[in-house]
N, C-alpha and C positions, 0 to 999 in steps of 0.2 A: 591409585595415584596417577597412573597413566591415563585413566579415563577422565579425570579432572583436567589434566593438561590438554587432552584432545578437545574437551569441551571448551576450555578457555581459548584455544587456538581457533576453533570454529567460530566462537563468538567474536574474536578479534577480526577474523576474515570477513564476517558478516558486517561488522561495524565499518570496516574499511570499504567494502563494496557499496554499502548504503551511503557512506560519505562521498564516494566518487560519483555515485548516481545523483545525489543532491547537488554536488558541485557542477556536474555537467548540465543538469536542469537549470541551475542558476545562470550558467554561461549562456545557454540558449535564450533564457528569458531576458537577460540584460542586453544581449546583442540584437534583439528584435528591434525593428524600426520605431515602434511606438514608444518604447522606453527611452531610446536615444532622443527622439523628438521631445518627449516630456522633459528630459534633463536640460536640453537646450532651451526650452521654454521657461523653465524655472530660473535658469541663469540670466536669460534676457529679461525676465520679469523682475528679478531682483535689481538689475541695473536700471530698468525703467522706473522702478519704485523710487530710486534715489533721485532721478530726474524730476519726477512728479513732486516728491517732497521738497525739492529745491524750489520748484515753481510755486508751490503753496506757501512755503515759509518765507521765501525771499521776494516774491512778486505779489501774489494774490492777497495774502494776509495783511501786508502793509497797506495795500489799496483798500481792502475792506475796513481795516482799522481807521484809515483816514476818512472814509465815508461815514463810518459810525462814530466819529468824533474822537479819534485817537485811541480807541480801545484795542489793546493787544490781547487777542484771544488766548495765546499760549500761556499768559499769566493769570487768566481768570481761574479763581478757585474759591471754595467755601471752606471755612474752618469750623469743624464740629468737634468740640472738645479738643483732644490732641490729634485728631485725624484731619487730613486735608483732602478734599474732593476737588480734583483738577478737571473741571468740566470744560475748560478752555482747550485743553489737549484733546479732549473727546470731540469737540467741535472741529478742531483742525484735522483730526483723523477722518471725520465724516467728509470733509471737503476733499481730502486726499482720495478717499474711496470714490467719490463722485467723479473726480477728474479722471481717475484710472478707468472707471466704468465707461465714461464718455469716449475716452481714447480707444478702448477696446471695441466699443460699439462702432465707432467710425471706421476703424481698421477692418472689421468684419464686413461692414457695408461695402467698403471699397473692394475688398476681395470678392464678395458676391457679385458685384457689378462687373468686375474683370472676368470672372468665371462665366457669367451669362454672355458676355460679348464673345468670348472664345468659343463657347458652345454654339452660338448663332453663326459665327463664321464657318465652323466646321460643318454645320447643317447646310449652309448655303453652298459650300464647296462640293458637298456630296450631291446635292440636288441638281445643280446646274452642270450639265454636260454639253460640250460643244456639239453642234449639229453634225460636224464631220466625224466626230468620234462615234456618235450614235449610228451614223451610216456605215462606218467601218465595222462596228460591232454587228450590225445586221448582216453585212456581207460575210463576215467571219462565220456567223451562225448558219447561214445558208450553205456556205462551203463545207462546214462540218456535217450538215445533214446529207449533202450529196456524197461526201466521202464515206459516211456510214452506210448509205444505200449501196454504194459500189462494193464495199467490203462484204456486205451481207450476200450479195449475188454471187 
């Protein structure tokens, strides 16, 4: 009887230890920068989607409808038996996707351009040294060499 109790206690302790380990691993995972960046990106993306949907529904689709003779894409559908295929909503979702893709593409291009400019300025700053600084560095190196020769003798 005692043997069964001891085995149950050991199993419970092992489960608790494993649970703590999993919980600690999860804490480490969730606190890493990449996960937090992803969470922020998802939140901003969902807010951005609302803006894009508003642009499509309230601005672009009425303009496209006016150009195409007053056709409202969101209402386009085909009735097959008792089923309705709403292909107008599909067209609207394609336009939403294209607008989001163009916006993300534009943002990435702007960020790449900004990063290239900052890299170029860093390279230029590193390459160009003032003549006086170069002269002082040369004098410093000569003095170090003389000091080392004196210490050796």
